C-alpha positions in Angstrom: -16.0 -29.2 -38.7 -17.6 -26.2 -37.1 -15.8 -24.2 -34.3 -17.3 -24.7 -30.8 -17.2 -22.9 -27.6 -15.2 -24.7 -24.9 -15.4 -23.7 -21.2 -12.4 -24.9 -19.2 -12.1 -24.9 -15.4 -8.5 -24.7 -14.2 -7.2 -25.2 -10.7 -4.1 -23.8 -9.0 -2.4 -22.6 -5.9 -1.1 -19.2 -5.0 1.5 -19.3 -2.3 2.1 -15.9 -0.5 5.1 -15.4 1.8 4.7 -12.8 4.5 7.3 -10.8 6.5 6.2 -12.6 9.8 4.4 -15.7 10.8 0.6 -15.9 10.4 -0.5 -16.8 13.9 -4.1 -17.6 13.1 -6.0 -18.8 10.1 -8.8 -16.5 8.9 -11.4 -17.0 6.3 -11.1 -15.4 2.9 -13.8 -14.1 0.6 -15.1 -16.6 -2.0 -13.5 -14.5 -4.8 -9.9 -13.3 -4.8 -9.2 -10.7 -7.5 -5.8 -10.7 -9.2 -4.5 -8.7 -12.1 -2.1 -9.7 -14.8 -1.1 -6.2 -15.9 -3.9 -5.9 -18.5 -7.1 -6.9 -16.7 -8.6 -8.2 -13.5 -9.1 -12.0 -13.1 -11.5 -13.3 -10.5 -10.2 -16.5 -8.8 -12.7 -18.7 -6.9 -11.2 -19.6 -3.6 -11.5 -23.4 -3.0 -9.5 -23.4 0.3 -6.8 -21.3 2.1 -4.5 -22.4 4.8 -1.3 -21.4 6.6 1.5 -23.7 5.9 2.2 -26.0 9.0 5.8 -26.2 8.0 6.5 -22.6 7.2 3.9 -20.4 9.1 4.8 -17.3 7.2 3.3 -18.8 4.0 -0.4 -18.7 3.1 -1.5 -21.2 0.4 -4.7 -20.3 -1.5 -6.1 -23.0 -3.7 -8.4 -21.6 -6.4 -10.3 -22.4 -9.6 -10.7 -20.3 -12.7 -12.9 -20.6 -15.7 -12.1 -19.4 -19.2 -13.5 -20.0 -22.7 -12.1 -20.5 -26.1 -13.5 -21.2 -29.6 -11.9 -23.9 -31.7 -12.8 -26.7 -34.0 -10.9 -29.2 -31.9 -10.4 -29.4 -28.2 -7.1 -28.1 -27.0 -4.8 -30.6 -25.3 -3.9 -30.2 -21.6 -0.5 -28.9 -22.7 -2.1 -26.2 -24.8 -4.4 -25.2 -22.0 -1.5 -25.0 -19.6 0.4 -22.7 -22.0 -2.7 -20.5 -22.2 -3.0 -20.3 -18.4 0.7 -19.6 -18.0 0.6 -16.9 -20.7 -2.5 -15.2 -19.1 -1.5 -15.5 -15.5 1.9 -16.5 -14.0 4.2 -15.7 -11.1 5.9 -12.9 -13.0 2.7 -10.9 -14.0 0.3 -11.6 -11.1 -0.5 -8.7 -8.8 -3.2 -8.3 -6.1 -4.4 -5.9 -3.5 -3.2 -7.2 -0.1 -6.2 -5.5 1.5 -8.2 -8.5 0.3 -6.3 -10.7 2.8 -7.3 -10.6 6.4 -3.7 -10.3 7.8 -1.7 -7.3 9.1 1.6 -8.8 8.0 3.1 -7.6 4.8 3.3 -9.9 1.7 6.8 -10.2 0.5 6.5 -12.5 -2.5 4.2 -15.0 -4.2 4.4 -18.0 -6.5 1.6 -19.3 -8.7 1.3 -23.0 -9.5 -1.2 -24.4 -12.1 -2.5 -27.9 -11.4 -1.9 -29.5 -14.8 -3.8 -32.7 -14.1 -7.0 -30.9 -13.0 -8.4 -29.3 -16.2 -12.2 -29.8 -16.5 -14.3 -28.9 -19.5 -17.8 -27.6 -18.8 -19.5 -28.8 -22.0 -23.2 -28.2 -21.1 -25.0 -25.2 -19.7 -26.6 -27.5 -17.2 -23.4 -27.6 -15.2 -22.2 -31.1 -16.0 -18.5 -31.3 -16.2 -15.9 -34.0 -16.9 -12.2 -34.5 -16.4 -10.3 -33.1 -19.3 -8.0 -35.7 -20.8 
């Protein structure tokens, strides 16, 4: 079997805790650039909201696309390991100037949505749920 190019869309949430409550929700740019210590990674912002329970936390839901070449499709568990290796709560950094708040970010946690891997298998943009 010949190796093929696979394009995977992953979804996750970046939760950022600030040193004070965020009093008003503000729009973010469509792209949020993070760094893993080796290179910049653009995340497409799907939505962003201030937590109604803990108003000092901003939750940014995002999607990210990456490609790999393999003879067989990777399993969701393998894809999750790749995502965790490339970008995780320990290695993620970002420029807080990208965020429209004056409050100072204290910490952040990154969650990958393990049930939401999609493979883009055609250049025409058709995608299907990765199972």
